[in-house]
C-alpha positions as CSV (number, residue, x, y, z in Angstrom):
1,M,22.8,12.5,-9.4
2,K,19.0,14.2,-9.5
3,K,17.9,15.2,-6.2
4,F,14.5,13.7,-4.7
5,S,11.6,14.6,-2.3
6,S,9.0,12.4,-1.3
7,V,7.1,14.7,0.3
8,L,6.7,11.5,3.4
9,E,8.7,12.3,6.3
10,I,10.7,9.1,6.1
11,T,14.2,8.0,6.0
12,P,15.6,5.0,5.0
13,K,18.9,3.6,7.5
14,T,21.9,1.4,6.0
15,D,22.6,-0.4,9.2
16,P,20.6,-2.1,9.5
17,L,18.5,-1.3,6.5
18,D,15.2,-0.1,7.7
19,F,13.2,3.2,7.5
20,H,12.9,5.9,10.0
21,Y,8.9,7.3,10.6
22,G,8.0,10.7,10.8
23,A,5.5,12.0,13.3
24,N,2.8,12.5,10.7
25,C,3.4,9.3,8.7
26,F,2.8,5.4,9.4
27,G,4.3,2.8,8.8
28,P,4.9,-1.5,9.3
29,K,7.9,-3.2,10.5
30,V,10.1,-3.7,7.7
31,E,9.9,-7.3,6.2
32,N,13.9,-8.1,5.5
33,R,14.9,-10.9,2.4
34,K,17.8,-12.6,3.0
35,L,20.0,-14.0,0.0
36,D,18.9,-17.4,1.0
37,D,15.3,-16.8,0.1
38,I,16.3,-14.9,-3.6
39,R,18.7,-18.0,-4.4
40,Q,16.8,-20.1,-6.6
41,S,15.9,-16.4,-9.0
42,L,20.2,-15.6,-9.3
43,M,22.3,-16.8,-12.4
44,D,24.2,-18.4,-9.1
45,S,22.2,-20.0,-6.5
46,N,25.6,-20.1,-4.4
47,C,26.8,-17.0,-4.7
48,S,27.9,-14.5,-1.6
49,G,26.7,-11.2,-1.3
50,P,24.8,-8.9,1.9
51,K,22.5,-11.3,3.8
52,T,19.9,-8.9,4.4
53,V,19.4,-8.0,0.8
54,Y,17.0,-5.6,1.0
55,A,13.9,-4.7,3.6
56,I,10.1,-3.6,2.6
57,A,7.4,-1.8,4.6
58,M,4.5,-2.6,2.8
59,N,1.4,0.5,3.2
60,V,3.2,3.1,4.8
61,G,2.3,6.8,4.1
62,K,1.0,10.4,6.2
63,K,-1.3,9.7,8.9
64,E,-4.4,11.9,7.2
65,H,-4.5,9.5,4.3
66,F,-4.6,6.0,6.5
67,E,-8.4,5.4,6.5
68,Q,-8.6,7.2,2.8
69,L,-5.9,4.6,1.3
70,K,-7.8,1.4,2.8
71,N,-11.2,2.5,1.2
72,Q,-9.2,2.7,-2.0
73,H,-7.9,-0.4,-1.6
74,L,-5.1,1.0,-2.0
75,L,-0.9,0.9,-0.6
76,Y,2.2,2.7,-1.0
77,G,5.2,0.4,-0.4
78,I,8.7,1.8,-0.2
79,V,11.9,-0.8,-0.6
80,T,15.8,-0.6,0.3
81,Y,18.8,-2.2,-0.9
82,A,21.9,-3.5,0.1
83,K,25.5,-1.7,-1.7
84,G,27.4,-4.4,-3.5
85,R,26.3,-7.5,-5.6
86,L,25.8,-10.8,-5.3
87,G,27.8,-12.8,-7.4
88,N,28.4,-11.1,-10.7
89,E,24.8,-10.0,-10.6
90,P,24.1,-6.3,-8.5
91,V,21.6,-6.2,-5.6
92,R,18.0,-7.1,-7.0
93,S,14.8,-8.5,-5.8
94,Q,13.9,-11.9,-7.1
95,G,11.3,-11.3,-9.6
96,H,7.3,-12.3,-9.4
97,I,4.2,-11.8,-10.8
98,H,1.4,-10.1,-8.8
99,K,-1.2,-12.3,-7.7
100,R,-5.1,-11.7,-9.2
101,S,-7.0,-9.6,-6.9
102,A,-10.9,-10.3,-6.3
103,Y,-11.5,-6.0,-5.6
104,G,-9.5,-5.9,-8.5
105,N,-11.9,-7.9,-10.8
106,N,-10.0,-11.5,-10.5
107,W,-6.7,-8.8,-12.5
108,S,-3.2,-9.4,-12.2
109,T,-2.2,-5.8,-10.7
110,P,-0.4,-3.5,-12.1
111,E,2.3,-1.2,-9.9
112,V,3.4,2.2,-10.2
113,Y,7.5,2.8,-9.1
114,Q,9.0,5.5,-8.3
115,I,13.1,5.8,-8.1
116,W,13.8,7.4,-4.5
117,S,17.7,7.6,-5.1
118,G,20.3,5.5,-5.9
119,K,20.1,4.0,-9.4
120,A,17.5,1.6,-10.9
121,I,16.6,-1.2,-13.5
122,I,13.1,-2.2,-13.4
123,Y,13.2,-5.6,-15.9
124,M,9.9,-7.1,-17.0
125,Q,8.7,-9.5,-19.3
126,E,5.5,-9.8,-20.9
127,F,5.2,-13.8,-19.4
128,A,6.5,-16.0,-17.5
129,D,5.8,-19.3,-19.8
130,D,8.6,-20.8,-22.0
131,N,8.0,-18.0,-24.1
132,P,8.6,-14.3,-22.0
133,G,7.3,-12.4,-24.5
134,K,8.3,-8.5,-24.7
135,C,11.2,-7.8,-22.6
136,F,11.8,-4.6,-21.0
137,A,14.7,-3.0,-18.8
138,V,13.7,0.6,-17.8
139,Y,16.8,2.6,-16.6
140,A,15.8,4.7,-13.9
141,E,17.5,7.5,-11.8
142,P,16.0,9.3,-8.2
143,G,12.1,10.7,-9.4
144,D,11.5,8.4,-12.4
145,I,8.4,7.4,-12.5
146,V,8.4,2.8,-14.2
147,I,4.9,1.4,-14.6
148,V,4.8,-2.6,-14.3
149,P,1.7,-3.6,-16.3
150,P,-0.7,-6.3,-15.3
151,A,0.3,-10.2,-15.4
152,W,4.1,-8.8,-16.1
153,A,6.8,-11.2,-14.4
154,H,9.2,-7.9,-13.1
155,A,12.3,-7.0,-11.1
156,T,13.9,-4.5,-9.6
157,I,17.3,-3.9,-10.0
158,S,20.0,-1.9,-8.2
159,A,22.3,-0.4,-11.3
160,D,24.9,1.5,-8.8
161,S,26.6,-1.3,-6.2
162,K,28.1,1.9,-4.3
163,T,25.1,3.5,-3.9
164,P,22.1,1.9,-1.9
165,L,19.0,1.8,-3.7
166,T,15.8,3.0,-2.6
167,F,12.0,3.4,-4.3
168,G,8.3,4.0,-3.0
169,A,5.0,2.2,-5.6
170,W,1.7,2.2,-5.7
171,C,0.5,-1.2,-5.2
172,D,-3.1,-2.9,-4.3
173,L,-4.2,-3.2,-0.8
174,E,-4.4,-7.4,-1.4
175,Y,-0.8,-7.5,-2.6
176,G,0.8,-10.7,-3.1
177,F,3.5,-12.1,-5.3
178,D,3.6,-15.9,-7.6
179,Y,7.1,-16.7,-7.3
180,K,5.9,-20.5,-9.2
181,Q,6.8,-20.2,-12.9
182,V,9.8,-18.2,-12.3
183,R,10.6,-19.6,-9.9
184,K,10.6,-22.7,-12.7
185,H,12.7,-21.4,-15.3
186,K,15.6,-20.2,-12.4
187,G,15.0,-16.7,-12.9
188,L,13.8,-14.2,-15.5
189,A,14.5,-14.7,-19.1
190,W,17.4,-12.2,-18.8
191,F,19.9,-12.0,-15.6
192,P,22.2,-8.6,-15.1
193,I,25.5,-9.2,-15.4
194,I,27.9,-7.0,-13.8
195,S,31.6,-7.5,-16.6
196,D,35.0,-7.9,-15.6
197,D,35.4,-4.1,-16.6
198,G,32.6,-3.1,-14.5
199,E,29.6,-2.8,-17.1
200,L,26.2,-4.2,-16.0
201,V,25.6,-6.8,-19.2
202,W,22.6,-9.1,-20.0
203,Q,22.5,-12.1,-20.6
204,A,19.6,-14.8,-22.0
205,N,18.2,-17.3,-19.6
206,P,18.7,-20.7,-21.9
207,L,15.1,-22.2,-19.9
208,Y,13.5,-19.4,-22.0
209,T,12.5,-19.5,-26.0
210,S,15.1,-16.9,-27.3
211,S,13.9,-13.3,-27.1
212,K,14.8,-9.6,-27.8
213,L,15.6,-7.3,-24.8
214,I,15.0,-3.6,-25.5
215,K,16.7,-1.2,-23.2
216,K,15.1,1.6,-22.0
217,R,14.3,4.6,-20.5
218,P,10.3,5.4,-18.4
219,N,7.9,6.5,-20.8
220,I,5.6,9.3,-20.4
221,Y,2.4,7.9,-18.6
222,D,0.3,10.6,-19.9
223,Q,-2.1,8.4,-21.0
224,L,-3.2,7.6,-17.5
225,G,-3.0,11.6,-16.4
226,I,0.3,10.6,-14.5
227,E,3.1,13.7,-14.7
228,Q,6.4,11.5,-14.6
229,G,9.4,13.3,-12.7
230,E,6.4,14.7,-9.9
231,C,6.3,12.9,-6.7
232,I,3.7,9.8,-7.1
233,Y,2.3,10.7,-3.0
234,K,2.0,14.3,-3.9
235,Q,0.5,13.4,-7.5
236,Y,-2.2,11.4,-5.0
237,E,-2.7,14.1,-2.6
238,N,-3.7,16.7,-5.6
239,N,-6.0,14.1,-6.8
240,T,-6.7,11.2,-5.2
241,E,-8.5,9.1,-7.7
242,L,-5.9,9.9,-9.8
243,F,-4.2,6.1,-9.0
244,S,-7.8,4.3,-8.8
245,F,-6.4,1.8,-11.7
246,V,-3.7,0.0,-9.6
247,P,-6.2,-2.1,-7.6
248,K,-9.3,-1.8,-10.4
249,P,-6.8,-2.5,-13.3
250,H,-9.4,-3.1,-15.8
251,L,-10.8,0.2,-15.3
252,K,-7.8,1.0,-18.4
253,K,-7.6,-2.3,-19.8
254,D,-7.1,-0.9,-23.2
255,I,-4.0,0.7,-22.8
256,W,-2.8,-2.4,-21.0
257,E,-3.0,-4.2,-24.5
258,N,0.2,-2.6,-26.0
259,F,1.4,-0.7,-23.0
260,V,5.3,0.1,-23.6
261,P,6.8,0.8,-20.2
């Protein structure tokens, strides 16, 4: 598997799930997401699995950038997942839409992911209404960058049950998660299922209208000035305005209209 360096002195821990921050980094105490917290969005809400499914540390980075990031309304968040599975599903997040941000001209904000270790599938759908619109499953490995556009419902799925998944993401400082529509439909439009032979397959959620799932590798985001495969924190250091579209998605409104992740 490809190796990746985040350029941050931050090390994920697995027992319990946590992060160790180096002397030049800042970061909060992790928030743990328990299996009971996400059952409403799983295909089998009574499934067994790791008690703590994943740990989140929102707003980490190098101490020298703390005030600058705050002034830009930008944060870097990191997440690490447990090994294993949730019943017949891989370890995954529950699915949400980003809330609208007053700072971002009342837009729902995008997110820029990068995989640190393990294998991931970033699942996203255009709408969380009965008609999910365009649906994508983007398969990503260490170093890969995946962008979720504004207002799309999405979840992050571990594609390797034997290796903990860790990833980082650029987010709006005023981040917030809207789960209402996803929970109303008892999940997203497609469920990832581990078949009897260990392969990951997809099963449509019957509470949505029929949709097509497009499975793909990450796009090239040169229209946003992002270099695929290069560390997104390092890209920020090289150009501190590069990710201004995250808290201010209206700056790139033309790009979001026919966006392909």
